[in-house]
C-alpha positions as CSV (number, residue, x, y, z in Angstrom):
1,X,79.3,120.9,92.7
2,X,81.7,123.0,94.8
3,X,84.0,125.8,93.5
4,X,87.7,126.2,93.8
5,X,88.9,127.9,97.0
6,X,92.2,129.3,95.7
7,X,91.0,132.9,96.5
8,X,91.6,132.2,100.3
9,X,94.8,130.2,99.9
10,X,93.5,126.7,100.4
11,X,94.4,123.9,97.9
12,X,91.7,122.4,95.9
13,X,91.1,119.2,93.8
14,X,92.3,121.1,90.7
15,X,95.3,122.5,92.6
16,X,96.2,119.0,93.6
17,X,96.4,117.9,90.0
18,X,98.2,121.0,88.8
19,X,100.8,120.8,91.7
20,X,101.5,117.1,90.8
21,X,102.1,118.1,87.1
22,X,104.3,121.0,88.0
23,X,106.4,118.9,90.4
24,X,106.9,116.3,87.6
25,X,108.1,119.0,85.2
26,X,110.5,120.4,87.9
27,X,111.8,116.9,88.6
28,X,112.6,116.3,85.0
29,X,114.7,119.4,84.9
30,X,116.3,118.6,88.2
31,X,117.2,115.1,87.3
32,X,119.9,116.2,84.9
33,X,121.6,118.2,87.7
34,X,121.2,116.2,90.8
35,X,123.4,113.1,91.4
36,X,121.7,110.6,93.8
37,X,123.8,109.8,96.9
38,X,123.1,106.1,96.5
39,X,124.6,105.9,93.0
40,X,127.9,105.2,94.7
41,X,126.4,102.3,96.6
42,X,125.0,101.0,93.3
43,X,128.4,101.3,91.7
44,X,130.0,99.2,94.5
45,X,127.4,96.6,93.7
46,X,126.0,96.4,97.3
47,X,123.0,98.2,98.5
48,X,122.6,98.5,102.3
49,X,119.0,98.1,103.3
50,X,117.5,99.1,106.6
51,X,114.1,98.3,108.1
52,X,112.2,100.6,110.4
53,X,109.3,98.8,112.0
54,X,109.8,95.1,112.8
55,X,106.3,93.8,112.7
56,X,104.8,91.2,110.3
57,X,104.7,93.5,107.3
58,X,108.1,94.9,108.0
59,X,109.6,91.4,108.0
60,X,107.8,90.6,104.8
61,X,109.1,93.8,103.1
62,X,112.7,92.9,104.2
63,X,112.5,89.5,102.5
64,X,110.8,91.0,99.4
65,X,113.7,93.5,99.1
66,X,116.3,90.7,99.2
67,X,114.3,88.7,96.7
68,X,114.4,91.7,94.4
69,X,118.2,92.4,94.4
70,X,120.8,89.7,94.7
71,X,123.4,92.3,95.9
72,X,121.2,93.9,98.6
73,X,121.8,93.2,102.3
74,X,119.9,94.0,105.4
75,X,122.4,95.9,107.6
76,X,120.2,97.8,110.1
77,X,116.9,97.3,112.0
78,X,114.9,99.8,114.0
79,X,111.8,99.4,116.2
80,X,110.3,101.1,119.2
81,X,110.7,97.9,121.1
82,X,114.0,96.0,121.4
83,X,112.2,92.7,122.0
84,X,110.4,93.0,118.7
85,X,113.6,93.9,117.0
86,X,115.4,90.8,118.3
87,X,112.5,88.5,117.4
88,X,112.4,89.8,113.9
89,X,116.1,89.6,113.4
90,X,116.0,86.0,114.5
91,X,113.2,85.3,112.0
92,X,115.1,87.0,109.2
93,X,118.3,85.2,109.9
94,X,116.4,81.9,109.8
95,X,114.7,82.7,106.4
96,X,115.8,81.6,103.0
97,X,117.6,85.0,102.6
98,X,119.3,84.8,106.0
99,X,122.8,84.9,104.7
100,X,122.2,88.4,103.6
101,X,120.9,89.6,106.9
102,X,124.0,91.1,108.4
103,X,123.0,93.4,111.3
104,X,125.8,94.3,113.6
105,X,124.9,95.0,117.2
106,X,125.7,98.7,116.8
107,X,123.1,98.8,113.9
108,X,120.2,97.7,116.1
109,X,118.2,100.7,117.0
110,X,115.2,101.0,119.4
111,X,113.2,103.7,121.0
112,X,111.6,106.9,119.6
113,X,114.6,107.9,117.6
114,X,115.4,104.4,116.2
115,X,114.6,105.6,112.7
116,X,117.4,108.1,112.6
117,X,120.1,105.5,113.2
118,X,118.8,103.2,110.5
119,X,118.6,106.1,108.0
120,X,122.2,107.1,108.7
121,X,123.8,103.8,107.8
122,X,121.7,102.7,104.9
123,X,121.1,103.3,101.1
124,X,117.5,102.1,101.0
125,X,115.1,102.4,103.9
126,X,111.9,100.3,104.4
127,X,109.2,102.0,106.3
128,X,106.7,99.7,108.1
129,X,105.9,101.4,111.5
130,X,102.4,102.2,112.5
131,X,100.9,104.7,110.0
132,X,100.9,107.7,112.4
133,X,104.7,107.9,112.1
134,X,104.9,107.7,108.3
135,X,105.0,111.4,107.5
136,X,107.8,112.0,110.0
137,X,109.8,109.0,108.9
138,X,109.5,109.4,105.1
139,X,110.5,113.0,105.5
140,X,113.6,112.1,107.4
141,X,114.5,109.4,104.7
142,X,114.1,111.7,101.8
143,X,115.8,114.7,103.5
144,X,118.8,112.4,104.0
145,X,118.9,111.6,100.3
146,X,118.1,107.9,100.7
147,X,115.7,105.7,98.6
148,X,112.5,104.7,100.3
149,X,109.9,102.0,100.3
150,X,106.9,103.4,102.1
151,X,104.2,101.1,103.4
152,X,100.6,102.1,103.1
153,X,98.9,104.3,104.2
154,X,101.1,107.4,104.2
155,X,99.3,109.2,107.1
156,X,96.3,109.1,109.4
157,X,95.2,112.6,109.0
158,X,95.1,115.4,106.4
159,X,98.0,117.4,107.8
160,X,100.1,114.2,107.6
161,X,99.1,113.8,103.9
162,X,100.1,117.4,103.1
163,X,103.4,116.7,104.7
164,X,104.0,113.6,102.5
165,X,103.0,115.6,99.4
166,X,105.7,118.1,100.2
167,X,108.2,115.2,100.8
168,X,107.2,113.5,97.6
169,X,108.0,116.7,95.7
170,X,111.4,116.9,97.6
171,X,112.2,113.3,96.6
172,X,111.9,114.3,92.9
173,X,114.4,117.2,93.4
174,X,116.8,114.9,95.2
175,X,116.5,112.3,92.5
176,X,115.7,109.4,94.8
177,X,113.1,106.7,94.6
178,X,109.9,106.7,96.6
179,X,108.0,103.5,96.2
180,X,104.5,102.9,97.7
181,X,103.3,99.7,99.4
182,X,100.0,99.9,97.6
183,X,101.1,96.6,96.1
184,X,98.2,95.9,93.6
185,X,99.6,98.6,91.3
186,X,102.7,96.4,90.9
187,X,100.7,93.3,89.9
188,X,101.4,92.9,86.2
189,X,98.0,91.2,85.3
190,X,96.1,93.8,87.2
191,X,97.9,96.5,85.4
192,X,96.8,95.0,82.1
193,X,93.1,94.7,83.3
194,X,93.1,98.4,84.4
195,X,94.8,99.4,81.2
196,X,91.9,97.7,79.3
197,X,89.5,99.8,81.4
198,X,91.3,103.0,80.7
199,X,91.5,102.1,77.0
200,X,87.7,101.7,76.8
201,X,87.8,98.0,76.0
202,X,84.6,97.5,78.2
203,X,83.1,100.8,77.5
204,X,82.3,103.8,79.7
205,X,82.5,103.3,83.4
206,X,79.1,103.4,85.1
207,X,79.7,102.1,88.7
208,X,82.4,100.8,91.0
209,X,82.0,98.3,93.8
210,X,84.7,97.3,96.2
211,X,84.6,94.9,99.3
212,X,87.2,94.3,101.9
213,X,85.4,92.0,104.3
214,X,87.9,90.1,106.5
215,X,88.1,88.3,109.8
216,X,89.7,89.4,113.0
217,X,93.3,90.5,113.4
218,X,96.0,90.1,116.1
219,X,95.8,91.7,119.6
220,X,98.4,91.7,122.3
221,X,96.8,91.4,125.8
222,X,98.0,94.2,128.1
223,X,100.7,93.4,130.5
224,X,100.7,95.0,134.0
225,X,104.2,96.6,133.4
226,X,103.0,98.4,130.2
227,X,102.1,102.1,130.3
228,X,99.2,103.5,128.4
229,X,101.5,104.5,125.6
230,X,103.2,101.1,125.4
231,X,99.9,99.3,125.4
232,X,98.6,101.4,122.6
233,X,101.8,101.1,120.5
234,X,101.8,97.4,120.9
235,X,98.2,97.3,119.7
236,X,98.4,100.1,117.3
237,X,95.7,98.7,115.0
238,X,93.0,99.6,117.4
239,X,93.6,103.3,118.1
240,X,92.7,105.9,115.5
241,X,95.7,108.1,116.3
242,X,98.0,105.3,115.3
243,X,96.2,103.4,112.5
244,X,93.7,106.0,111.2
245,X,91.1,103.2,111.7
246,X,90.9,100.1,109.6
247,X,89.3,101.9,106.7
248,X,92.6,103.9,106.3
249,X,95.0,101.1,107.4
250,X,93.5,98.1,105.5
251,X,90.6,99.2,103.2
252,X,92.9,101.6,101.6
253,X,93.9,98.8,99.2
254,X,90.3,98.7,97.8
255,X,90.1,102.5,97.8
256,X,93.4,102.7,96.0
257,X,92.1,100.3,93.3
258,X,89.1,102.5,93.0
259,X,91.2,105.6,92.6
260,X,93.4,103.8,90.0
261,X,90.4,102.9,87.9
262,X,89.3,106.6,88.0
263,X,92.9,107.6,86.9
264,X,93.5,109.1,90.3
265,X,91.0,111.9,89.7
266,X,89.9,113.4,93.0
267,X,86.3,112.7,93.8
268,X,83.8,115.4,94.4
269,X,82.3,114.2,97.6
270,X,82.0,111.1,99.9
271,X,79.4,110.0,102.4
272,X,79.9,107.0,104.8
273,X,78.6,105.2,107.8
274,X,80.3,103.0,110.3
275,X,80.4,101.7,113.8
276,X,81.3,99.0,116.4
277,X,79.1,95.9,116.8
278,X,81.5,93.0,117.4
279,X,84.6,94.6,118.8
280,X,83.1,96.6,121.7
281,X,85.4,95.7,124.6
282,X,88.2,98.1,125.8
283,X,91.0,96.0,124.4
284,X,89.9,96.9,120.9
285,X,90.6,100.6,121.6
286,X,88.4,103.2,119.9
287,X,88.2,102.2,116.2
288,X,85.1,101.0,114.3
289,X,84.8,97.5,112.9
290,X,82.8,98.3,109.8
291,X,82.3,101.1,107.2
292,X,80.0,101.6,104.2
293,X,81.0,104.3,101.8
294,X,79.8,106.0,98.6
295,X,82.2,108.2,96.6
296,X,80.9,110.4,93.8
297,X,82.8,112.0,91.0
298,X,81.6,115.1,89.0
299,X,81.0,112.8,86.0
300,X,78.3,111.0,88.1
301,X,80.3,107.8,88.5
302,X,79.9,106.4,92.0
303,X,82.2,104.1,93.9
304,X,80.6,101.9,96.6
305,X,83.0,100.4,99.1
306,X,82.4,98.2,102.1
307,X,84.8,97.0,104.7
308,X,84.5,95.1,108.0
309,X,86.6,93.0,110.4
310,X,84.2,90.5,111.8
311,X,85.0,87.0,113.2
312,X,82.9,84.0,112.2
313,X,81.5,85.8,109.2
314,X,81.8,85.5,105.5
315,X,84.9,87.1,103.9
316,X,85.2,88.8,100.5
317,X,87.9,90.8,98.9
318,X,86.6,91.9,95.5
319,X,86.6,94.8,93.1
320,X,84.2,95.3,90.2
321,X,83.9,97.8,87.5
322,X,80.4,97.9,85.8
323,X,80.6,99.4,82.4
324,X,78.5,100.2,79.4
325,X,79.5,96.9,77.8
326,X,79.9,94.5,80.8
327,X,81.6,93.8,84.1
328,X,85.3,94.0,85.0
329,X,86.3,91.6,87.8
330,X,89.7,93.1,88.8
331,X,90.7,90.5,91.4
332,X,90.0,87.6,89.1
333,X,91.5,89.4,86.0
334,X,88.3,88.9,84.0
335,X,86.2,91.1,81.7
336,X,82.7,89.8,80.8
337,X,80.8,91.5,77.9
338,X,77.8,89.3,77.1
339,X,79.0,85.9,76.0
340,X,82.5,87.3,75.5
341,X,84.7,86.5,78.5
342,X,88.4,87.6,78.6
343,X,90.3,86.2,81.5
344,X,94.0,86.5,82.1
345,X,96.3,84.2,84.0
346,X,97.8,85.4,87.4
347,X,101.1,87.3,87.3
348,X,104.3,85.3,87.3
349,X,105.9,87.5,90.0
350,X,104.0,88.2,93.2
351,X,103.2,91.8,93.7
352,X,105.0,92.1,97.0
353,X,108.2,91.1,95.3
354,X,107.4,93.2,92.1
355,X,107.2,96.5,94.0
356,X,110.7,95.9,95.3
357,X,112.1,94.7,92.0
358,X,110.9,98.0,90.6
359,X,112.5,100.0,93.4
360,X,115.9,98.3,93.1
361,X,116.0,98.4,89.4
362,X,115.2,102.1,89.5
363,X,118.2,102.6,91.8
364,X,120.5,100.5,89.7
365,X,119.4,102.3,86.5
366,X,119.5,105.7,88.2
367,X,116.0,106.3,87.0
368,X,114.0,107.1,90.2
369,X,110.4,106.1,90.7
370,X,108.1,108.4,92.6
371,X,104.7,107.0,93.7
372,X,103.9,110.1,95.8
373,X,101.0,111.4,93.9
374,X,98.8,108.3,94.0
375,X,99.8,107.1,97.5
376,X,98.8,110.6,98.9
377,X,95.5,110.7,97.0
378,X,94.4,107.2,98.0
379,X,95.3,107.9,101.6
380,X,93.4,111.2,101.6
381,X,90.4,109.4,100.0
382,X,90.3,106.8,102.9
383,X,90.7,109.6,105.5
384,X,87.9,111.5,103.9
385,X,85.6,108.4,104.1
386,X,86.5,108.1,107.8
387,X,85.8,111.8,108.4
388,X,82.4,111.3,106.9
389,X,81.6,108.2,108.9
390,X,82.7,109.8,112.1
391,X,81.0,113.2,111.6
392,X,77.9,111.8,109.8
393,X,78.3,114.5,107.1
394,X,79.2,114.5,103.4
395,X,82.8,115.4,102.9
396,X,84.2,117.0,99.7
397,X,87.7,116.4,98.5
398,X,88.7,120.0,99.3
399,X,87.3,119.8,102.8
400,X,89.4,116.6,103.4
401,X,92.5,118.1,101.8
402,X,92.3,121.3,103.9
403,X,91.3,119.7,107.2
404,X,93.3,120.8,110.2
405,X,92.2,117.8,112.3
406,X,95.4,116.4,113.7
407,X,96.0,113.1,115.6
408,X,99.4,114.0,116.9
409,X,99.7,113.6,120.7
410,X,101.1,116.4,122.9
411,X,104.3,114.4,123.3
412,X,106.0,111.1,122.4
413,X,106.8,109.5,125.7
414,X,105.9,106.4,127.7
415,X,103.4,107.1,130.5
416,X,99.8,108.0,130.8
417,X,97.8,108.4,127.6
418,X,93.9,108.3,127.9
419,X,92.1,106.5,125.1
420,X,90.0,108.9,123.1
421,X,86.3,108.3,123.2
422,X,84.6,106.3,120.5
423,X,83.1,108.7,118.0
424,X,79.3,108.5,117.6
425,X,78.1,110.6,114.7
426,X,75.9,113.5,116.0
427,X,76.2,112.4,119.6
428,X,79.8,112.1,120.8
429,X,82.6,114.5,120.2
430,X,84.2,114.5,116.8
431,X,87.4,112.7,116.2
432,X,89.2,116.1,116.4
433,X,87.8,116.7,119.9
434,X,88.4,113.1,120.9
435,X,92.1,113.4,119.8
436,X,92.5,116.3,122.2
437,X,92.1,113.8,125.1
438,X,95.5,112.5,124.2
439,X,97.1,115.9,125.1
């Protein structure tokens, strides 16, 4: 395969593993010295929770947080758009946990700096904005010494991933929790199944197969008063600078389960294809609607993943591990080895609540959780697959990790913002060149 590139200062797959280990050791030493700021909130028995990003997933996370801790309260909301904030606030107040949604008018924050106000007045911050803003927001939360629930993915490009890696290390030194929205890792029964795989119950891993075939998603028709920027923000799914494309924004769940099975070991290379065949009209921005990907590890194990967002077509969300002794069906919690079938019952606590239960317990117990390592690796794996599909080239882990391709626009402001061209491998500009049209 390829060699390490430490001689010219760039991180490698091996550096990634070494740095994670070193950070854990440093954190262990620091934990005996640093007092988390939110301990005081825990001692007073009330944890003040703030939500940044008032979309569907944000509202779900807020309810999950209140399910997880009886003495938690939602005290602040932040969103780019005031109308979205007010709508979500009304929904939360009318939910079964509405009595603990206590947001004063002065704790409603909108606009580009909304996240700053929420962070200032809360102990725990839930991040559910479009993924482009994740590196900026998680950094602000951790620098403020607050606990963080961070929705997936953590970035849309490699510079963003590297930023979050640094922030995750900082979270350890500050002794605050950083919990990922890669929710399957908090599903108890799936943990048991993956533990069986890791313990060799089904034998040596030979092949992985992951499908995330879904239908269409929401879209907000453009209004005449919306600027280019507002239109794109209100339809962030369909623009690669905001979502990272759906292989990063949605299929990351499958890729994360793949990485989990492989004990989060960086792959050696990935090759992918993709394109647009259904969503070809301008309202669907510049992302693809399907991807097919092959990851390969130095051991020879391959992970085949497929995702698409097609209407009026079959759907399938499944994860299989083919081993020397049989087949592991991760989603159905079943291991089949000849006539021997071992199937577990579903988890008693749904995974969306479970991740918040773990977060709030870690705060109450003053034993911080840090999911930074795997949430960065899984995000980078998804980004690498997109890079391969867009470029038409095989991409190594090191190439993805060291990529300078940035999707950050020249400025954050409402007004004109040309849509980057759809990337056609070998024909149209690369995504890096396309992203420059935003400047």
